[in-house]
C-alpha positions as CSV (number, residue, x, y, z in Angstrom):
1,M,0.1,-17.3,-33.1
2,P,0.5,-19.0,-29.7
3,S,-2.2,-21.6,-28.8
4,Q,-4.4,-20.8,-25.8
5,P,-2.7,-23.4,-23.6
6,A,0.7,-21.8,-24.4
7,I,-0.6,-18.4,-23.4
8,L,-2.2,-19.7,-20.2
9,S,0.5,-22.0,-19.1
10,P,2.5,-19.4,-17.0
11,I,-0.8,-18.5,-15.2
12,L,-1.6,-22.2,-14.6
13,R,1.9,-22.9,-13.3
14,F,1.6,-19.8,-11.0
15,F,-1.5,-21.3,-9.4
16,D,-0.1,-24.8,-9.1
17,G,-0.4,-26.0,-5.5
18,V,-2.5,-23.0,-4.6
19,F,-3.6,-24.3,-1.1
20,S,-0.7,-26.5,-0.1
21,T,2.8,-25.6,-1.2
22,Q,4.9,-23.5,1.1
23,R,5.3,-20.6,-1.4
24,W,1.5,-20.3,-1.5
25,L,1.1,-20.5,2.3
26,A,3.7,-17.6,2.5
27,L,1.7,-15.7,-0.1
28,W,-1.6,-16.2,1.6
29,A,-0.1,-15.1,4.9
30,A,1.4,-11.9,3.4
31,Q,-1.7,-11.0,1.4
32,L,-4.0,-11.5,4.4
33,G,-1.6,-9.5,6.6
34,F,-1.5,-6.7,4.0
35,M,-5.3,-6.7,3.4
36,L,-6.0,-6.4,7.1
37,D,-3.2,-3.9,7.5
38,A,-4.9,-1.7,4.9
39,M,-8.3,-2.2,6.6
40,D,-7.0,-1.0,9.9
41,V,-5.1,2.0,8.4
42,L,-8.1,3.1,6.2
43,L,-10.7,2.9,8.9
44,Y,-9.6,6.3,9.9
45,V,-10.1,7.6,6.3
46,F,-13.8,6.6,6.5
47,A,-14.2,8.0,10.0
48,L,-12.5,11.3,9.0
49,T,-15.6,13.3,8.3
50,T,-17.3,12.1,11.5
51,L,-14.2,12.9,13.6
52,K,-13.9,16.4,12.0
53,A,-17.5,17.1,12.9
54,Q,-17.3,15.8,16.5
55,F,-14.0,17.5,17.4
56,G,-14.2,20.6,15.2
57,W,-11.0,19.8,13.3
58,S,-10.0,21.7,10.1
59,N,-9.0,19.7,7.0
60,A,-5.3,20.3,7.9
61,Q,-5.8,18.9,11.4
62,A,-7.6,15.8,10.0
63,G,-4.8,15.4,7.4
64,L,-2.2,15.6,10.2
65,V,-3.4,12.3,11.7
66,S,-2.8,10.5,8.4
67,S,0.5,12.2,8.0
68,V,1.7,11.0,11.5
69,T,0.6,7.5,10.6
70,L,2.8,7.7,7.5
71,I,5.7,9.1,9.3
72,T,5.8,6.4,11.9
73,S,5.2,3.8,9.2
74,A,8.5,4.8,7.7
75,F,10.3,4.1,11.0
76,G,8.4,0.8,11.4
77,G,9.1,-0.3,7.9
78,I,12.8,0.5,8.1
79,A,13.2,-1.2,11.5
80,A,11.2,-4.3,10.5
81,G,13.3,-4.7,7.3
82,I,16.5,-4.7,9.4
83,V,15.0,-7.0,12.0
84,S,13.7,-9.4,9.4
85,D,17.2,-9.9,8.0
86,R,18.2,-11.1,11.5
87,I,15.3,-13.0,13.1
88,G,13.4,-13.9,9.9
89,R,10.6,-12.7,7.7
90,R,7.9,-14.9,9.3
91,R,8.5,-13.8,12.9
92,T,8.7,-10.2,12.0
93,L,5.4,-10.5,10.1
94,I,3.7,-11.9,13.1
95,Y,4.9,-9.1,15.4
96,T,3.8,-6.3,13.1
97,I,0.3,-7.7,12.6
98,L,-0.2,-7.9,16.3
99,L,1.0,-4.3,16.7
100,Y,-1.3,-2.7,14.2
101,S,-4.3,-4.8,15.3
102,F,-4.1,-3.8,19.0
103,A,-3.2,-0.2,18.1
104,S,-6.3,0.1,16.0
105,A,-8.5,-1.1,18.9
106,G,-6.7,1.4,21.1
107,S,-7.8,4.2,18.7
108,A,-11.4,3.5,20.0
109,T,-10.4,5.0,23.4
110,S,-9.2,8.3,22.0
111,R,-10.6,11.5,23.6
112,G,-9.2,14.0,21.1
113,L,-6.5,14.8,18.6
114,V,-3.5,14.0,20.8
115,D,-4.8,10.5,21.9
116,L,-5.7,9.6,18.3
117,L,-2.3,10.7,17.1
118,F,-0.6,8.4,19.6
119,W,-2.7,5.3,18.6
120,R,-2.5,6.0,14.8
121,A,1.3,6.4,15.2
122,L,1.4,2.8,16.5
123,V,-0.8,1.6,13.6
124,G,1.7,3.3,11.3
125,I,4.6,1.4,12.7
126,G,2.8,-1.9,12.1
127,L,1.8,-0.8,8.6
128,G,5.3,-0.1,7.5
129,G,6.7,-3.2,9.2
130,E,4.1,-5.6,7.8
131,W,4.9,-4.6,4.2
132,S,8.6,-4.9,4.7
133,A,8.4,-8.4,6.2
134,G,5.6,-9.7,4.0
135,A,7.0,-8.4,0.6
136,T,10.4,-9.9,1.4
137,L,8.8,-13.2,2.5
138,V,6.9,-13.5,-0.8
139,A,9.8,-12.4,-3.0
140,E,12.1,-15.0,-1.5
141,S,9.5,-17.8,-1.7
142,W,8.7,-17.5,-5.4
143,P,10.8,-18.3,-8.5
144,A,11.9,-15.5,-10.9
145,E,9.4,-16.2,-13.6
146,H,6.4,-15.7,-11.3
147,R,7.8,-13.3,-8.8
148,G,6.0,-10.2,-10.3
149,K,2.7,-12.0,-10.3
150,A,3.2,-13.3,-6.7
151,V,4.0,-9.9,-5.3
152,S,1.1,-8.3,-7.2
153,F,-1.2,-10.9,-5.7
154,M,0.1,-10.0,-2.3
155,Q,-0.2,-6.3,-3.0
156,S,-3.8,-6.8,-4.2
157,G,-4.6,-7.3,-0.5
158,W,-4.5,-3.5,-0.1
159,A,-7.5,-3.1,-2.4
160,L,-9.3,-5.9,-0.6
161,G,-8.5,-4.2,2.7
162,Y,-9.7,-0.8,1.4
163,M,-13.0,-2.5,0.4
164,A,-13.3,-4.2,3.8
165,A,-12.8,-0.8,5.5
166,A,-15.5,0.7,3.3
167,G,-17.9,-2.2,4.1
168,L,-17.2,-1.9,7.9
169,A,-17.7,1.8,7.7
170,A,-21.0,1.5,6.0
171,L,-22.2,-1.1,8.4
172,I,-20.8,0.2,11.7
173,L,-20.3,4.0,11.5
174,P,-23.9,5.1,11.0
175,R,-25.2,2.7,13.7
176,F,-22.5,2.4,16.4
177,G,-20.1,5.3,15.7
178,W,-16.4,5.6,15.1
179,R,-15.3,4.0,18.3
180,A,-16.9,0.7,17.4
181,L,-15.4,1.0,14.0
182,F,-11.9,1.3,15.3
183,L,-12.5,-1.5,17.8
184,A,-13.2,-3.9,14.9
185,G,-9.6,-3.4,13.9
186,V,-8.4,-5.9,16.5
187,L,-9.6,-8.9,14.4
188,P,-6.4,-9.2,12.2
189,A,-4.6,-10.5,15.3
190,L,-6.2,-13.9,14.6
191,V,-4.2,-14.2,11.4
192,T,-1.0,-14.6,13.4
193,L,-2.3,-18.0,14.6
194,F,-2.3,-19.3,11.0
195,I,1.1,-17.8,10.3
196,R,2.7,-19.5,13.3
197,R,1.3,-22.9,12.5
198,K,1.6,-23.0,8.7
199,V,4.3,-20.7,7.3
200,A,8.0,-21.4,7.2
201,E,11.0,-19.1,6.6
202,P,12.2,-19.0,2.9
203,E,15.0,-21.4,2.2
204,I,17.3,-18.6,0.8
205,W,17.1,-16.8,4.1
206,I,17.7,-20.0,6.1
207,R,20.8,-20.8,4.0
208,S,22.2,-17.3,4.4
209,T,24.8,-17.1,7.2
210,L,25.9,-13.5,6.4
211,R,24.4,-10.8,8.6
212,A,25.6,-7.6,6.9
213,P,25.1,-4.1,8.5
214,F,22.2,-2.0,7.5
215,T,24.7,0.7,6.2
216,R,25.7,-1.7,3.3
217,I,22.7,-0.4,1.3
218,F,24.4,3.0,1.2
219,Q,27.7,1.6,0.0
220,P,28.9,0.6,-3.5
221,P,27.5,-1.2,-5.5
222,H,24.2,-0.5,-3.8
223,A,24.3,3.2,-3.0
224,R,23.1,4.5,-6.4
225,K,20.3,2.0,-6.6
226,T,19.1,2.9,-3.1
227,L,19.1,6.6,-3.9
228,V,17.2,6.3,-7.2
229,A,14.7,3.7,-5.9
230,T,14.0,5.8,-2.8
231,T,13.3,8.9,-5.0
232,L,10.9,6.8,-7.1
233,A,9.1,5.4,-4.1
234,T,8.8,8.9,-2.6
235,S,7.2,10.3,-5.7
236,V,4.5,7.7,-6.2
237,L,3.7,7.4,-2.5
238,F,3.2,11.2,-2.2
239,A,0.9,11.0,-5.2
240,Y,-1.0,8.0,-3.8
241,W,-1.5,9.2,-0.2
242,G,-2.4,12.7,-1.4
243,L,-5.1,11.2,-3.6
244,F,-6.4,8.2,-1.6
245,T,-6.4,9.7,1.9
246,W,-8.8,12.3,0.7
247,L,-10.8,10.3,-1.7
248,P,-13.7,9.4,0.7
249,G,-13.6,13.0,2.0
250,F,-13.7,14.3,-1.6
251,L,-16.7,12.1,-2.3
252,S,-18.6,13.1,0.9
253,A,-17.6,16.8,0.9
254,P,-20.3,19.4,-0.2
255,V,-20.3,20.3,-3.9
256,Q,-19.6,24.0,-2.9
257,Q,-16.4,22.8,-1.3
258,G,-15.2,21.1,-4.4
259,G,-16.5,17.6,-3.4
260,A,-19.2,15.3,-4.7
261,G,-21.7,15.7,-1.9
262,M,-22.4,12.0,-1.1
263,D,-23.4,10.4,2.2
264,I,-21.3,7.7,3.8
265,V,-23.2,4.8,2.2
266,K,-22.8,6.2,-1.4
267,T,-19.2,7.1,-0.6
268,S,-18.5,3.5,0.4
269,G,-20.1,2.3,-2.8
270,F,-18.0,4.5,-5.0
271,V,-14.9,3.5,-3.1
272,F,-15.7,-0.1,-3.8
273,A,-15.8,0.7,-7.5
274,V,-12.4,2.3,-7.3
275,Q,-10.9,-0.5,-5.3
276,I,-12.3,-3.2,-7.6
277,G,-10.4,-1.5,-10.3
278,A,-7.3,-1.4,-8.0
279,F,-7.6,-5.1,-7.3
280,F,-7.4,-6.0,-11.0
281,G,-4.8,-3.3,-11.5
282,Y,-2.5,-5.1,-9.2
283,L,-3.0,-8.5,-10.8
284,C,-2.6,-7.2,-14.3
285,F,0.6,-5.4,-13.4
286,G,2.2,-8.6,-12.2
287,V,1.5,-10.3,-15.6
288,L,2.8,-7.3,-17.5
289,A,5.9,-7.0,-15.3
290,D,6.8,-10.6,-15.8
291,R,6.1,-10.5,-19.6
292,L,7.3,-7.0,-20.6
293,G,9.6,-6.0,-17.8
294,R,9.3,-4.1,-14.5
295,R,10.1,-0.6,-16.0
296,P,7.7,-0.4,-19.0
297,A,4.8,-1.8,-17.0
298,F,5.4,0.8,-14.2
299,A,5.8,3.7,-16.6
300,L,2.5,2.8,-18.4
301,Y,0.6,2.7,-15.1
302,V,1.8,6.0,-13.5
303,A,1.5,7.9,-16.8
304,A,-2.2,6.9,-17.0
305,A,-2.7,7.8,-13.3
306,A,-1.3,11.3,-14.0
307,L,-3.9,11.8,-16.7
308,L,-6.8,10.4,-14.8
309,T,-6.3,12.1,-11.4
310,P,-7.1,15.7,-12.4
311,L,-10.0,14.4,-14.5
312,Y,-11.5,12.6,-11.5
313,G,-11.1,15.8,-9.4
314,L,-13.1,17.8,-11.9
315,A,-15.8,15.1,-12.6
316,P,-18.4,16.4,-10.1
317,R,-18.5,19.7,-12.0
318,V,-19.3,17.9,-15.2
319,S,-21.4,15.0,-14.2
320,P,-21.5,12.8,-11.0
321,A,-21.9,9.8,-13.3
322,L,-18.2,10.3,-14.5
323,L,-17.1,9.5,-10.9
324,F,-18.4,5.9,-11.4
325,V,-16.9,5.7,-14.9
326,L,-13.5,7.0,-14.0
327,G,-13.3,5.5,-10.5
328,P,-12.3,1.9,-11.5
329,A,-9.7,3.3,-13.9
330,V,-8.2,5.6,-11.2
331,G,-8.0,2.5,-8.9
332,F,-6.5,0.3,-11.7
333,F,-3.7,2.7,-12.7
334,G,-3.3,4.7,-9.5
335,T,-2.4,1.7,-7.3
336,G,-1.6,-1.3,-9.4
337,F,2.0,-0.2,-10.0
338,F,3.0,-0.6,-6.3
339,S,3.6,-4.3,-7.0
340,L,6.9,-3.1,-8.7
341,F,8.5,-2.4,-5.3
342,G,8.1,-5.9,-3.8
343,A,9.5,-7.6,-6.8
344,M,12.2,-5.2,-8.1
345,L,13.6,-4.2,-4.8
346,A,14.1,-7.8,-3.8
347,E,15.9,-8.3,-7.1
348,L,18.2,-5.4,-6.5
349,Y,19.6,-6.5,-3.1
350,P,21.3,-9.7,-1.8
351,T,19.7,-11.8,0.9
352,S,21.7,-10.4,3.8
353,I,20.4,-6.8,3.2
354,R,17.2,-7.6,1.2
355,G,14.9,-6.8,4.1
356,A,16.9,-3.6,5.0
357,G,17.0,-2.5,1.4
358,Q,13.3,-3.0,0.7
359,G,12.3,-1.6,4.1
360,F,14.4,1.6,3.8
361,V,13.6,2.4,0.1
362,Y,9.8,2.0,0.3
363,N,9.3,3.3,3.9
364,F,11.6,6.3,3.7
365,G,9.5,7.3,0.7
366,R,6.4,6.7,2.7
367,G,7.7,8.9,5.5
368,I,8.3,11.8,3.1
369,S,4.9,11.2,1.6
370,A,3.4,12.0,5.0
371,L,3.4,15.6,3.8
372,A,0.8,14.7,1.1
373,P,-2.4,14.4,3.3
374,Y,-1.5,17.6,5.1
375,A,-0.6,19.4,1.8
376,V,-3.8,18.3,0.1
377,G,-5.8,19.2,3.2
378,T,-4.3,22.7,3.4
379,L,-4.8,23.3,-0.3
380,A,-8.4,22.0,0.0
381,D,-9.1,24.6,2.7
382,S,-8.5,27.4,0.1
383,R,-9.1,25.8,-3.3
384,G,-11.5,22.9,-2.7
385,L,-10.8,19.2,-2.6
386,G,-11.2,18.6,-6.3
387,A,-8.5,21.1,-7.3
388,A,-6.3,19.9,-4.4
389,L,-6.3,16.3,-5.7
390,A,-4.9,17.4,-9.1
391,L,-1.6,18.2,-7.3
392,N,-0.8,14.5,-7.3
393,A,-0.6,14.2,-11.1
394,A,2.8,15.8,-11.2
395,F,4.3,13.3,-8.9
396,F,3.0,10.4,-11.0
397,L,4.6,11.9,-14.1
398,I,8.0,12.3,-12.3
399,A,7.9,8.7,-11.3
400,A,7.3,7.6,-15.0
401,A,10.7,9.0,-15.9
402,I,12.7,8.0,-12.7
403,V,12.0,4.3,-13.1
404,F,14.2,4.1,-16.2
405,L,17.2,5.1,-14.1
406,L,17.0,1.7,-12.4
407,P,18.2,-1.6,-14.0
408,E,15.6,-3.9,-15.6
409,T,15.3,-7.0,-13.3
410,R,12.8,-9.2,-15.1
411,N,13.6,-12.9,-14.7
412,A,16.5,-12.0,-12.3
413,E,17.4,-14.7,-9.8
414,L,17.8,-13.4,-6.2
415,A,21.4,-12.9,-5.1
416,P,22.1,-15.1,-2.1
417,G,25.0,-13.2,-0.5
């Protein structure tokens, strides 16, 4: 039986130089960027019920704003991946953070649906772009034995950002309204000062002199990997956005409409519980992916999410207490698996097209998943939000099977070409 130090040594080595080494500086920058990215995107989710009441929107119209954000995030992510292969991961990260920060503040000036669609579309471009640049930066800065943990640590920023959005909504929305809430979204721009001063480009990118065309990801030997990975990303992103876009709305909707009937403060508290579970879900996924492999860890997570999602939707009919019991588990299994993409996609492509490959696969899937908020909103208008959320379970199950069509990349060194 391994001694405790032997078990803990990979974790201890992972945290070596936590505040000083360049790999950690890159990780802090990407995690902060992703955390604040999530915060800016999800401020709308918490303002959704208020905006519906003020402007008289239907669930479908409210879902359309989230759908447009996801569609533009696809374009932003693909473009940022291509750009990062040419100008660098660090510079691209800075530009995308600035974009979503100022677009979030611009959302505060909206006078109706059209204005808000414009500003949230720009937020979406920054959302997609930040992930593409940040995930590639982290993957290229960390060795193979810790890459899964590093990307999971970066990805955990999404849960922290979700909690930050919930906290801001509880503090600002009841007192100052939704415009002040969106205005607070400009704060992430300050992170770019840290990135400019402290973070360097990964050595593997600096040494690479090849600048391959974007279309190389659709050519042998990469074409099949691109197709399968894109299908996988589409499936889980549809399930995720269909579930989590409407989670606060589900918690705050009246019981007769299939919701839980909570006010904004209670809703924020329950969202905190879900996202605490998500935070630990990300971290645990990285450990499992580095120990057991990318594919089995992913399949375990999404299969559990498929089981928990419909149970969570039905919980208010049984007992509101079940929402608190199931919430952290939904967050743990329903989001932690996303760490797969930052690690595995980097391991599937060489340096010259790594940003393009990661950016396309993940963000094309995100663009298709833009249908999810609208689909769930439309179904909720006729069946109630609880029943509509159960739709996402099927997409989690599909992903559990698709992942085994990709090669296992645990401990793979990044291809330099």
